[in-house]
C-alpha positions as CSV (number, residue, x, y, z in Angstrom):
1,M,-46.1,-32.6,0.8
2,R,-46.3,-34.0,4.3
3,L,-47.3,-37.6,5.1
4,R,-48.5,-38.4,8.5
5,K,-50.0,-41.5,10.1
6,T,-53.0,-41.4,12.3
7,R,-54.5,-44.2,14.4
8,Q,-58.1,-45.0,14.9
9,S,-58.8,-47.9,17.3
10,K,-57.5,-51.0,15.4
11,E,-57.1,-49.4,12.1
12,S,-54.3,-47.2,10.7
13,A,-54.7,-44.7,7.9
14,A,-52.0,-42.9,6.0
15,N,-53.1,-39.3,5.5
16,L,-51.5,-36.8,3.1
17,I,-51.9,-33.1,3.6
18,I,-51.3,-30.9,0.6
19,E,-51.3,-27.2,0.0
20,V,-53.4,-26.2,-3.0
21,K,-53.9,-22.9,-4.8
22,T,-57.2,-22.9,-6.7
23,K,-57.9,-21.0,-9.9
24,P,-61.7,-21.1,-10.5
25,N,-63.3,-20.3,-13.8
26,A,-60.4,-21.9,-15.7
27,K,-60.7,-23.0,-19.3
28,Q,-59.6,-26.6,-18.4
29,T,-59.8,-28.6,-15.2
30,R,-56.4,-29.9,-14.2
31,L,-54.2,-30.5,-11.2
32,E,-50.4,-29.6,-11.3
33,E,-47.8,-30.3,-8.7
34,Q,-45.2,-27.5,-8.3
35,E,-41.5,-28.0,-7.6
36,D,-41.9,-26.8,-4.0
37,G,-44.5,-29.6,-3.3
38,T,-47.6,-27.4,-3.5
39,W,-50.3,-27.9,-6.0
40,I,-52.2,-25.7,-8.4
41,A,-55.8,-26.7,-9.3
42,H,-57.4,-25.2,-12.4
43,V,-61.1,-25.6,-11.8
44,Q,-63.8,-24.8,-14.5
45,A,-66.5,-24.3,-11.8
46,P,-67.2,-20.9,-10.4
47,P,-66.4,-20.1,-6.8
48,V,-70.1,-19.9,-5.9
49,D,-72.1,-22.0,-3.5
50,G,-69.2,-24.5,-3.0
51,K,-69.2,-25.5,-6.7
52,A,-65.4,-25.0,-7.1
53,N,-64.7,-26.8,-3.8
54,A,-66.8,-29.8,-4.9
55,K,-65.0,-30.0,-8.2
56,L,-61.6,-29.6,-6.5
57,T,-62.5,-32.5,-4.1
58,A,-63.6,-34.7,-6.9
59,M,-60.4,-33.8,-9.0
60,I,-58.1,-34.6,-6.0
61,A,-59.9,-37.9,-5.3
62,E,-59.6,-39.0,-8.9
63,H,-55.9,-38.0,-9.1
64,F,-55.0,-39.9,-5.9
65,G,-57.3,-42.8,-6.6
66,V,-59.4,-42.5,-3.5
67,P,-63.2,-42.0,-2.9
68,K,-64.4,-38.4,-2.6
69,R,-65.3,-39.0,1.0
70,N,-61.5,-39.5,1.7
71,V,-60.7,-35.9,0.7
72,T,-61.3,-33.1,3.2
73,I,-60.6,-29.3,2.9
74,L,-59.0,-28.5,6.3
75,T,-58.5,-24.8,5.9
76,G,-59.3,-22.2,3.2
77,A,-62.8,-23.3,2.2
78,T,-63.6,-19.7,1.1
79,S,-60.0,-18.8,0.0
80,K,-58.0,-19.6,-3.1
81,R,-55.3,-21.2,-0.9
82,K,-56.4,-24.4,0.8
83,R,-55.0,-27.2,3.0
84,V,-56.5,-30.5,1.9
85,E,-56.2,-33.8,3.7
86,I,-56.3,-37.1,1.7
87,E,-56.9,-40.4,3.4
88,L,-54.8,-42.7,1.2
89,E,-55.4,-46.1,2.8
90,N,-57.3,-47.9,5.5
91,Q,-55.7,-51.2,6.6
92,K,-56.2,-53.3,9.8
93,E,-53.2,-53.6,12.0
94,S,-51.7,-57.0,12.7
95,D,-51.6,-57.9,16.4
């Protein structure tokens, strides 16, 4: 996992980018972190019409305790291997 900070005007956000391998049509929905820092997402939804990606986004948001709008699939929207960005916090900087 890599943690990087980005700045937007007077706000700073801590963003986490994770590598995820998805397994659609799984029996259970669960998210597992591997020893190498990557994640495996078992998703019950089929990989059709973005259903698996929507479920993946919701699952990651719930796991990291952020709103779904803070989770973005950066690469791999049509692949099993994805890079996902999670905006962890949004705090105003002190002057």
